[in-house]
C-alpha positions in Angstrom: 0.0 0.0 0.0 1.4 3.4 -1.0 2.5 5.9 1.6 -0.1 8.5 0.6 -2.9 5.9 0.7 -1.9 5.0 4.3 -2.0 8.7 5.3 -5.5 9.1 3.6 -6.9 6.0 5.4 -5.5 7.2 8.8 -7.0 10.6 8.3 -10.4 9.2 7.3 -10.4 6.9 10.4 -9.6 9.8 12.7 -12.1 12.1 11.0 -14.8 9.5 11.5 -14.2 9.4 15.2 -14.8 13.2 15.5 -17.6 13.2 12.9 -19.7 10.9 15.2 -18.5 12.6 18.4 -21.4 11.7 20.7 -21.5 8.1 19.6 -17.8 7.8 19.9 -17.9 9.4 23.3 -20.6 7.0 24.4 -18.8 4.0 22.9 -15.6 4.8 24.7 -17.2 5.3 28.1 -19.4 2.3 27.9 -16.4 0.2 26.9 -14.5 1.7 29.8 -17.3 0.7 32.1 -17.2 -2.9 30.7 -13.4 -3.0 31.0 -13.5 -1.7 34.6 -16.1 -4.3 35.6 -14.1 -7.1 33.8 -10.8 -5.9 35.4 -12.2 -5.4 38.8 -13.8 -8.8 38.9 -10.6 -10.4 37.5 -8.5 -8.6 40.2 -10.9 -9.7 42.9 -10.7 -13.2 41.7 -6.9 -13.0 41.6 -6.7 -11.7 45.2 -9.2 -14.4 46.4 -7.0 -17.0 44.6 -3.9 -15.7 46.4 -5.7 -15.8 49.7 -6.8 -19.4 49.1 -3.2 -20.3 48.2 -2.1 -18.8 51.5 -4.7 -20.7 53.4 -3.7 -23.9 51.6 -0.2 -23.5 53.0 -1.7 -23.6 56.5 -3.4 -26.8 55.6 -0.4 -28.8 56.6 0.2 -32.6 56.7 1.6 -34.2 59.9 3.9 -37.2 59.2 4.4 -39.2 62.4 7.7 -41.2 62.7 7.9 -44.7 64.2 8.1 -44.3 68.0 11.0 -46.8 68.1 13.2 -44.4 66.1 15.7 -42.2 67.9 15.6 -38.4 67.2 18.6 -38.7 64.9 17.0 -41.6 63.0 13.7 -39.6 62.8 15.5 -36.6 61.3 17.0 -38.8 58.6 13.5 -39.5 57.3 13.4 -35.8 56.2 15.8 -36.3 53.3 13.5 -38.9 51.8 10.4 -36.6 52.3 12.2 -33.8 50.5 12.8 -36.1 47.5 9.0 -36.2 46.8 8.3 -33.8 44.0 5.1 -32.2 45.5 6.5 -31.5 48.9 7.4 -27.8 49.4 8.8 -28.0 52.9 9.2 -30.7 55.6 9.9 -29.2 59.0 11.0 -31.6 61.8 9.3 -31.4 65.2 10.8 -33.3 68.1 8.8 -35.0 70.9 9.6 -32.1 73.2 8.5 -29.5 70.6 5.3 -31.4 70.0 4.6 -31.4 73.8 5.2 -27.7 74.1 3.0 -27.0 71.1 0.2 -29.1 72.5 0.4 -27.5 76.0 0.5 -24.0 74.5 -2.8 -24.7 72.6 -4.7 -25.7 75.8 -6.7 -23.2 77.8 -5.5 -24.5 81.1 -1.8 -25.3 80.7 -1.4 -26.2 84.4 -3.3 -29.5 83.8 -0.5 -30.7 81.5 2.6 -29.7 83.5 3.6 -33.2 84.4 3.0 -34.7 80.9 6.1 -36.5 79.6 7.3 -35.9 76.0 7.7 -39.6 75.5 3.9 -39.8 75.0 4.4 -37.9 71.8 6.1 -39.0 68.6 8.7 -37.2 66.5 7.0 -35.8 63.4 7.4 -33.6 60.3 5.1 -30.8 59.5 4.8 -30.9 55.7 3.4 -28.3 53.3 2.8 -29.1 49.7 3.3 -27.3 46.4 -0.1 -28.4 45.0 -2.8 -29.5 47.4 -4.8 -31.0 44.5 -2.2 -33.8 44.7 -2.4 -34.2 48.5 -3.8 -37.7 48.4 -1.3 -39.0 45.9 1.6 -37.4 47.9 0.4 -38.8 51.2 0.4 -42.3 49.6 4.0 -41.8 48.6 4.9 -40.6 52.1 3.4 -43.7 53.7 5.7 -45.9 51.7 8.8 -44.3 53.3 10.4 -46.6 55.9 10.0 -45.1 59.4 6.7 -43.4 58.7 4.1 -44.8 61.0 1.1 -42.5 60.2 0.1 -39.5 58.1 -2.6 -37.1 59.2 -4.0 -34.9 56.4 -7.2 -32.9 56.1 -8.4 -33.9 52.6 -11.8 -32.3 53.1 -10.3 -28.8 53.6 -8.1 -29.2 50.4 -11.2 -30.4 48.5 -13.2 -27.4 49.8 -10.5 -25.0 48.5 -10.5 -26.7 45.1 -14.3 -26.4 44.9 -14.2 -22.7 45.7 -11.5 -22.1 43.1 -13.5 -24.0 40.4 -16.7 -22.0 41.2 -14.8 -18.7 41.1 -13.2 -19.6 37.8 -16.4 -20.6 36.2 -18.3 -17.5 37.4 -15.5 -15.2 36.2 -15.2 -16.8 32.8 -19.0 -16.4 32.2 -19.1 -12.7 33.4 -15.9 -11.8 31.5 -17.2 -13.4 28.3 -20.5 -11.6 28.5 -18.9 -8.2 29.1 -16.4 -8.8 26.3 -19.2 -9.6 23.8 -21.1 -6.5 25.0 -18.0 -4.3 24.4 -17.5 -5.7 20.9 -21.2 -5.1 20.0 -21.0 -1.5 21.3 -18.0 -0.7 19.2 -19.5 -2.5 16.2 -22.7 -0.5 16.4 -20.9 2.8 16.7 -18.9 2.0 13.5 -22.0 0.8 11.8 -23.7 4.2 12.3 -20.7 5.8 10.6 -21.2 3.4 7.7 -24.8 4.3 7.3 -23.8 7.9 6.8 -21.3 6.9 4.2 -23.3 4.1 2.5 -23.6 5.9 -0.8 -19.9 6.9 -0.7 -19.0 3.2 -0.1 -21.1 2.2 -3.1 -19.5 4.8 -5.4 -16.0 3.6 -4.2 -16.9 0.1 -5.1 -18.2 1.1 -8.5 -15.0 2.9 -9.4 -12.9 -0.1 -8.4 -11.8 0.6 -4.8 -10.8 -2.6 -3.1 -12.5 -3.9 0.1 -9.2 -3.3 2.0 -9.1 0.3 0.9 -12.7 0.9 2.1 -12.3 -1.2 5.2 -9.2 0.4 6.7 -10.6 3.8 7.8 -13.3 2.0 9.8 -10.7 -0.3 11.3 -8.7 2.7 12.3 -11.8 4.3 13.9 -12.5 1.1 15.9 -8.9 0.8 16.9 -8.8 4.4 18.2 -12.0 3.9 20.2 -10.7 0.7 21.7 -7.3 2.1 22.5 -8.6 5.3 24.2 -11.1 3.2 26.2 -8.3 0.8 27.3 -6.0 3.6 28.4 -8.7 5.4 30.4 -9.9 2.1 31.9 -6.3 1.2 32.9 -5.7 4.4 34.9 -9.1 4.4 36.4 -8.6 0.8 37.5 -5.3 1.7 39.0 -6.8 4.5 41.1 -9.9 2.4 42.1 -7.7 -0.5 43.1 -5.4 1.7 45.3 -8.5 3.3 46.8 -10.0 0.0 47.8 -6.6 -1.3 49.1 -6.3 1.8 51.4 -9.9 1.4 52.6 -9.5 -2.3 53.4 -6.1 -1.7 55.1 -7.6 1.0 57.3 -10.8 -0.9 58.2 -9.3 -4.4 58.5 -7.4 -4.1 61.8 -7.2 -7.9 62.2 -5.6 -8.2 58.8 -8.1 -10.9 57.7 -8.0 -9.7 54.1 -4.8 -8.9 52.2 -4.6 -7.4 48.7 -1.7 -7.9 46.3 -0.1 -4.5 45.6 -1.1 -3.1 42.2 2.5 -2.7 41.2 2.8 -6.5 41.2 0.1 -6.9 38.6 0.4 -3.6 36.7 2.2 -5.1 33.7 -0.4 -7.9 33.4 -3.3 -5.5 33.7 -1.8 -3.1 31.1 -1.2 -5.9 28.6 -4.6 -7.4 29.1 -6.4 -4.0 28.7 -4.3 -3.2 25.6 -5.1 -6.6 24.1 -8.8 -6.4 24.9 -9.1 -2.8 23.7 -7.3 -3.6 20.4 -9.4 -6.7 19.8 -12.7 -5.2 20.7 -12.1 -2.1 18.6 -10.7 -3.9 15.5 -12.9 -6.9 15.6 -16.0 -4.8 16.3 -15.2 -2.7 13.2 -14.6 -5.7 11.0 -17.8 -7.3 12.2 -19.9 -4.3 11.3 -18.3 -3.5 7.9 -18.9 -7.0 6.3 -22.5 -6.2 5.3 -21.6 -2.9 3.6 -18.8 -4.4 1.5 -21.3 -6.6 -0.3 -22.8 -3.7 -2.2 
């Protein structure tokens, strides 16, 4: 394509944006609203997922060592535990530490002052990389010589998995719906521009203009609308996220809820908004122009 043709197509696309100023303005801000809802919901899901992962780390597995083993022999089992792929950490807890931990958890510690540590067993407190594989990992642990018992809360791990699945399904449905709405908004805006230029398009076709030559100004228009919407949505999302983070931090004195700092996800959010804005704008334009190119 010649350089002067490219300049003409770009100018026509930009001109069309300003020519339909109100509709362009409406399309941009409705798309911004859709992107903000999608982004906010996705970030909420991301933070919930991070919180679930933190809670899963607290869902630890207790590996009890044979009571006939000495403390040195019990510690040697740790090297075999760490060889299992899904084990993130295996922390040794001696009989004495187990006794102290048990007594500290009781409301009346005086009742257990004479308790002997020999009534407890050496153990390892194990955390896993992926709790979805907890059952398989525990079966591998049981095969290790010196392991007498494994205590794991499978129901808690399964509960976390169910919550994550429900959140993922709900988010995919909502994001997909909002994405389609954004595409249709941009498409209808560009379609209005085409109605105004329907006769011009027909004349251009009659004199031999290619579909690509006719199509590009509208693609440029859709791209501009999508790009402007994504930039505005990104900075609004950043401000909204920081505002919510500050509000939660000031109200949640017990630190029950934690939010990932926006700077940790800023690149991901920027790339996603840019990609969605580009696709919504360009695809919306291409979708609406197909009918008019058949004249």
